[in-house]
C-alpha positions as CSV (number, residue, x, y, z in Angstrom):
1,M,-74.3,132.9,-147.6
2,D,-75.2,135.5,-150.4
3,L,-76.9,138.7,-149.7
4,E,-80.3,137.5,-150.9
5,N,-80.3,134.5,-148.5
6,R,-79.1,136.7,-145.6
7,T,-81.9,139.3,-146.3
8,T,-84.5,136.4,-146.5
9,R,-83.3,135.2,-143.2
10,L,-83.4,138.6,-141.5
11,E,-86.9,139.2,-142.8
12,A,-88.1,135.9,-141.5
13,V,-86.7,136.8,-138.0
14,E,-88.5,140.2,-138.1
15,E,-91.8,138.5,-139.2
16,I,-91.4,135.9,-136.3
17,K,-91.0,138.8,-133.9
18,K,-94.1,140.3,-135.1
19,L,-95.9,137.0,-134.7
20,R,-94.7,136.8,-131.1
21,A,-95.7,140.5,-130.4
22,N,-99.2,139.8,-131.9
23,Y,-99.5,136.8,-129.6
24,C,-98.8,139.0,-126.7
25,Y,-101.1,141.8,-127.9
26,F,-104.0,139.6,-128.8
27,S,-103.8,137.5,-125.6
28,D,-103.5,140.7,-123.4
29,S,-106.5,142.3,-125.2
30,F,-108.6,139.2,-125.2
31,Q,-108.8,139.1,-129.0
32,T,-109.3,135.4,-129.0
33,E,-110.2,134.8,-132.8
34,A,-107.1,136.7,-133.8
35,L,-105.0,134.9,-131.4
36,I,-106.1,131.5,-132.6
37,D,-105.4,132.5,-136.1
38,L,-101.7,132.7,-135.3
39,F,-101.5,128.9,-134.9
40,A,-100.9,126.3,-137.7
41,E,-103.8,123.7,-138.0
42,D,-101.6,121.0,-136.4
43,A,-100.0,123.2,-133.9
44,V,-99.2,122.0,-130.4
45,F,-99.8,124.3,-127.3
46,D,-97.9,123.1,-124.1
47,F,-98.4,125.1,-120.9
48,P,-97.6,122.5,-118.1
49,A,-98.3,124.9,-115.2
50,W,-102.0,125.2,-116.3
51,L,-102.8,122.3,-118.5
52,P,-102.6,118.6,-117.6
53,E,-101.6,117.6,-121.2
54,K,-100.5,119.2,-124.5
55,L,-103.2,120.5,-126.7
56,T,-102.8,119.2,-130.3
57,G,-104.4,121.0,-133.3
58,K,-105.8,124.5,-133.7
59,A,-109.4,123.3,-132.8
60,A,-108.3,122.2,-129.4
61,I,-106.3,125.4,-128.8
62,A,-109.3,127.4,-129.8
63,T,-111.5,125.4,-127.4
64,F,-109.2,126.2,-124.5
65,F,-108.9,129.9,-125.3
66,L,-112.7,130.2,-125.8
67,S,-113.6,128.1,-122.7
68,S,-113.9,129.2,-119.1
69,S,-110.5,127.5,-118.5
70,S,-108.7,130.7,-119.2
71,A,-111.4,133.0,-117.6
72,A,-109.7,133.3,-114.4
73,L,-107.0,135.5,-116.0
74,V,-108.6,139.0,-116.1
75,M,-105.5,141.1,-117.0
76,A,-102.1,140.2,-118.2
77,K,-99.5,142.5,-120.0
78,H,-96.8,140.3,-121.5
79,H,-93.3,141.7,-121.7
80,V,-91.1,139.3,-123.9
81,T,-87.3,139.7,-124.2
82,N,-84.1,138.0,-125.4
83,P,-85.4,136.3,-128.5
84,V,-83.0,133.6,-129.8
85,I,-84.7,132.8,-133.4
86,E,-83.0,130.3,-135.7
87,V,-84.3,130.1,-139.2
88,N,-84.1,127.1,-141.5
89,G,-86.1,127.8,-144.7
90,D,-89.8,127.7,-144.0
91,T,-89.3,126.4,-140.4
92,A,-87.8,128.1,-137.5
93,T,-87.3,127.9,-133.7
94,G,-87.3,130.5,-131.0
95,I,-86.8,131.0,-127.3
96,W,-88.1,134.0,-125.4
97,Y,-88.2,135.1,-121.7
98,A,-91.5,136.6,-120.6
99,L,-92.5,138.7,-117.6
100,A,-96.1,139.6,-117.1
101,P,-97.9,141.5,-114.4
102,T,-101.2,139.7,-114.2
103,T,-104.6,139.8,-112.3
104,F,-106.4,136.6,-111.6
105,A,-110.1,136.4,-110.5
106,L,-110.1,134.1,-107.4
107,P,-113.0,133.2,-105.2
108,E,-111.7,135.5,-102.5
109,G,-111.3,138.4,-105.0
110,S,-108.8,139.7,-107.5
111,A,-105.1,138.9,-107.1
112,A,-102.3,140.9,-108.6
113,M,-99.4,138.6,-109.5
114,W,-96.1,138.4,-111.1
115,L,-95.6,135.8,-113.8
116,Q,-92.4,134.8,-115.3
117,G,-91.2,132.1,-117.6
118,K,-89.6,131.0,-120.9
119,Y,-91.3,130.2,-124.2
120,D,-89.8,127.4,-126.4
121,E,-91.4,127.8,-130.0
122,E,-91.5,126.3,-133.3
123,Y,-92.7,128.2,-136.3
124,V,-93.8,127.2,-139.9
125,K,-94.3,129.4,-142.9
126,I,-97.6,128.7,-144.5
127,N,-98.7,130.5,-147.7
128,G,-96.2,133.2,-147.0
129,T,-97.2,133.7,-143.4
130,W,-95.4,132.6,-140.2
131,K,-97.5,130.6,-137.7
132,F,-96.9,128.9,-134.4
133,K,-96.2,125.1,-135.0
134,M,-95.3,124.5,-131.3
135,L,-95.6,126.9,-128.4
136,K,-94.5,125.8,-125.0
137,F,-94.4,127.9,-121.9
138,D,-92.4,126.8,-118.8
139,L,-93.4,128.8,-115.7
140,T,-90.5,130.0,-113.6
141,F,-92.5,131.8,-110.9
142,L,-96.0,133.0,-110.2
143,C,-96.2,135.1,-107.0
144,P,-98.2,137.7,-105.4
145,Y,-97.4,141.3,-106.6
146,T,-97.0,142.4,-102.9
147,D,-94.6,139.6,-101.9
148,G,-92.4,139.4,-105.0
149,W,-90.5,136.3,-106.1
150,A,-87.7,136.3,-103.4
151,T,-87.8,134.1,-100.4
152,K,-88.0,136.3,-97.3
153,G,-85.8,135.2,-94.5
């Protein structure tokens, strides 16, 4: 691969890392409109732990983020690591691990929780900008802050 193609691929990886960082920042700071803009029009959002089915299309994703369905989450601070990003022209795939201290509003009061899982993502470059084509989050654990994730025995 020549230097120009290698440079283009490295730039794409860095732009995709910024896309992921923006998702975390906009999500954690409840900047919903900016968050929604990170998705392609025909994007798929798949969060099996919270959603009974995949959301297809930017409009459906927007409805979810703007609805009370996501209101129980009152604080989250995503920490994403170990990106594996493969670029193929104007499309790419990525895998990330995430750990997020979170606070949920429950009927009995606020609950501090640890959330950990893995993102599987597809990206597409549209008019020079990388967007999420598919975002899937597989939850590994969600546990109370005070108890941790290890089984006590």
